[in-house]
C-alpha positions in Angstrom: -166.2 220.4 60.3 -167.6 218.4 57.4 -169.6 215.2 57.1 -167.6 212.0 57.4 -168.8 208.9 55.5 -167.3 205.8 57.2 -165.8 203.2 54.9 -165.1 199.5 55.5 -163.5 198.7 58.8 -159.9 197.5 58.6 -159.8 193.7 59.0 -156.9 193.9 61.4 -159.0 196.0 63.8 -162.1 193.7 63.4 -160.1 190.6 64.1 -158.3 192.1 67.1 -161.7 193.1 68.6 -163.0 189.6 68.1 -160.0 188.2 69.9 -159.8 190.8 72.7 -163.3 192.3 73.0 -162.7 194.2 76.2 -159.3 195.8 75.4 -158.9 199.6 75.3 -157.1 201.6 72.6 -153.8 202.7 74.1 -152.7 199.7 76.2 -154.7 197.3 74.0 -154.8 197.7 70.2 -152.2 200.5 69.9 -149.7 198.6 72.1 -150.3 195.1 70.8 -151.3 195.2 67.1 -147.9 196.3 65.9 -146.9 198.7 63.2 -149.2 197.1 60.7 -152.3 197.5 62.9 -151.8 201.2 63.6 -150.8 201.9 60.0 -154.0 200.2 58.6 -156.2 202.2 60.9 -154.4 205.4 60.2 -154.5 204.9 56.4 -158.2 204.0 56.5 -159.0 207.1 58.5 -157.0 209.4 56.3 -158.7 207.9 53.2 -162.2 208.4 54.8 -161.4 212.0 55.7 -159.4 213.0 52.6 -156.4 213.6 54.7 -158.1 216.4 56.8 -158.6 216.6 60.6 -162.1 215.6 61.6 -162.5 218.8 63.5 -160.5 221.8 62.2 -159.8 220.4 58.7 -156.1 221.1 58.7 -154.2 218.6 56.6 -153.0 215.7 58.6 -149.3 215.4 57.8 -147.0 212.5 58.5 -143.5 213.0 59.9 -141.9 210.3 57.7 -139.3 209.6 60.4 -138.2 213.3 60.6 -140.7 214.3 63.2 -143.9 213.1 64.8 -147.1 212.8 62.7 -149.6 215.6 63.0 -152.2 212.8 63.3 -153.7 210.8 66.1 -156.8 208.6 66.5 -159.7 210.4 68.1 -162.5 208.7 70.0 -165.7 210.8 69.6 -167.1 208.9 72.6 -164.3 208.7 75.1 -161.8 205.8 75.0 -162.0 205.3 78.8 -165.3 206.7 80.0 -165.8 207.4 83.7 -167.4 204.3 85.1 -171.0 204.7 86.4 -171.0 208.3 85.2 -170.3 208.2 81.4 -170.5 204.5 80.7 -173.4 203.7 78.3 -173.7 200.0 79.3 -174.8 199.1 75.9 -172.4 196.3 75.2 -170.3 198.2 72.7 -166.6 198.7 73.3 -166.2 202.2 72.0 -162.4 202.1 72.3 -162.4 199.7 69.3 -165.7 200.6 67.6 -164.9 201.7 64.1 -167.8 204.2 63.9 -166.3 206.0 66.9 -162.8 206.4 65.5 -161.6 209.4 63.6 -158.4 211.1 62.5 -157.5 214.2 64.4 -154.5 216.6 64.5 -152.6 217.3 67.7 -154.3 220.6 68.1 -151.1 222.6 68.4 -150.1 220.8 71.5 -147.2 218.6 70.4 -143.8 220.3 70.4 -142.2 217.5 68.2 -144.8 217.6 65.5 -143.9 217.9 61.8 -143.7 221.6 60.7 -143.3 222.6 64.4 -142.8 226.3 63.6 -146.4 226.5 62.3 -148.2 223.6 64.0 -147.0 223.9 67.6 -149.0 226.7 68.9 -149.4 226.1 72.7 -151.0 227.7 74.7 -153.2 228.5 71.7 -154.6 224.9 71.3 -157.7 223.5 69.6 -159.6 220.4 68.5 -159.8 217.7 71.2 -157.1 219.1 73.5 -159.7 220.5 75.9 -162.1 217.6 75.3 -159.7 215.1 77.0 -161.7 212.2 78.3 -165.0 214.0 78.7 -168.2 212.7 77.1 -169.3 215.6 74.9 -171.3 213.5 72.5 -174.5 215.3 73.3 -172.8 218.7 73.0 -170.8 218.4 69.8 -171.8 217.8 66.2 -171.4 214.1 65.4 -169.3 214.0 62.2 -171.3 211.1 60.8 -174.9 211.8 61.7 -175.3 215.5 62.5 -173.7 217.2 59.5 -175.4 217.2 56.0 -173.3 216.7 52.9 -175.5 219.1 50.8 -174.5 222.2 52.7 -172.4 223.5 55.6 -173.5 224.9 59.0 -170.5 227.2 59.1 -169.4 230.4 57.5 -166.3 232.5 57.8 -165.1 236.1 57.3 -162.1 237.4 55.4 -159.9 237.0 58.5 -160.7 233.3 58.8 -163.0 233.7 61.8 -165.6 230.9 61.9 -169.2 231.2 63.0 -172.5 229.4 62.6 -174.6 230.4 59.6 -177.5 232.7 60.3 -179.9 230.5 58.5 -182.7 228.2 59.6 -181.1 225.4 61.5 -182.8 223.1 64.0 -182.3 224.6 67.5 -180.6 221.5 68.9 -178.2 221.3 65.9 -177.4 225.0 66.1 -176.6 224.6 69.7 -174.2 221.7 68.9 -172.6 223.8 66.1 -172.0 226.7 68.4 -170.6 224.3 71.1 -168.4 222.7 68.6 -166.7 226.0 67.8 -166.4 227.0 71.5 -165.5 223.7 73.1 -163.0 222.7 70.5 -161.6 226.2 70.1 -162.1 226.2 66.3 -161.9 230.0 66.5 -158.4 229.9 67.9 -155.8 232.5 66.7 -153.7 229.9 64.9 -156.7 228.4 63.0 -157.9 231.8 62.1 -154.4 232.5 60.7 -154.3 229.3 58.7 -157.8 229.9 57.2 -156.9 233.5 56.4 -153.9 232.3 54.5 -156.1 230.0 52.3 -158.6 232.9 51.8 -155.8 235.2 50.7 -154.4 232.6 48.3 -157.8 232.2 46.8 -158.3 235.9 46.5 -155.0 236.3 44.7 -155.9 233.6 42.2 -159.3 235.1 41.7 -157.8 238.4 40.8 -155.1 237.0 38.6 -157.4 235.3 36.0 -159.1 237.9 33.9 -159.9 235.6 30.9 -163.0 234.0 32.4 -166.3 235.2 33.9 -166.4 235.2 37.7 -168.7 232.2 37.9 -166.3 230.2 35.7 -163.3 231.2 37.7 -165.0 230.2 41.0 -165.9 226.8 39.5 -162.4 226.2 38.2 -160.9 227.0 41.5 -163.3 224.7 43.2 -162.4 221.9 40.8 -158.8 222.3 42.0 -159.1 223.0 45.7 -162.0 220.7 46.5 -160.7 217.7 44.5 -158.5 214.9 45.8 -155.0 213.9 44.6 -153.9 210.4 43.6 -153.6 209.4 47.2 -157.1 210.4 48.1 -156.2 213.5 50.0 -157.9 216.8 49.3 -155.7 219.3 47.4 -156.2 221.9 50.1 -156.8 222.0 53.8 -159.8 223.8 55.3 -162.4 222.3 53.0 -165.3 224.3 54.6 -163.4 227.6 54.4 -162.8 227.0 50.7 -166.4 226.0 50.1 -167.6 229.2 51.8 -165.3 231.5 49.8 -166.0 229.9 46.4 -169.7 230.0 47.2 -171.9 229.1 44.2 -168.9 227.9 42.2 -168.1 225.4 45.0 -171.7 224.2 45.3 -171.9 223.7 41.5 -168.7 221.7 41.4 -169.7 219.5 44.4 -173.1 218.9 42.9 -171.5 217.8 39.6 
């Protein structure tokens, strides 16, 4: 889970909300804005997030007509909150509120997803599958406001297992970080397997280059794995895992 910096709202969403301020997402914007509306929102979210899932950081792949996208729009605050229980009554329609929208994978729950053999992992599911329509905004790390860009709250081991760093973190933020792993199942077997594959790949590349000093190799790997391609997508999934493994090399590259 890394910090998300929201970019400019797509005009088509802004205009739709002005015309239909009380509509929800599924039966409103998603059903009525047409292919252009959904595509504009999707492309904007992918660009903001570098093509990675807001929660687990797997790469969000499009099916291109061959299968369903491993992408869907996630509402951090629920799309349809339970009235009189979860409703904030603050005049904001969070179903169409740009700051509340993120790009998320299907969490291993969709059998028709692209790369089904790897990405369909039910009953081992993750991300927002358990979240459903619950208001967990006080329990989870907010991708915009709770996560610093300068460092990560998370660390990993060689098997891809995620945990909260044993460093000085404000108690309320540490609790949110631990809840984020637990409630979104970011320590699921499938995610551990995916992260372990990236770590193994990095380890092989680290061992194969004997012409440079270790700090130079780490920096060079970071410059590849933590950079974006011509479409604005990160060259590798699992940004935080790569950042942890490449350690000082990653931090120097990101600072540069």
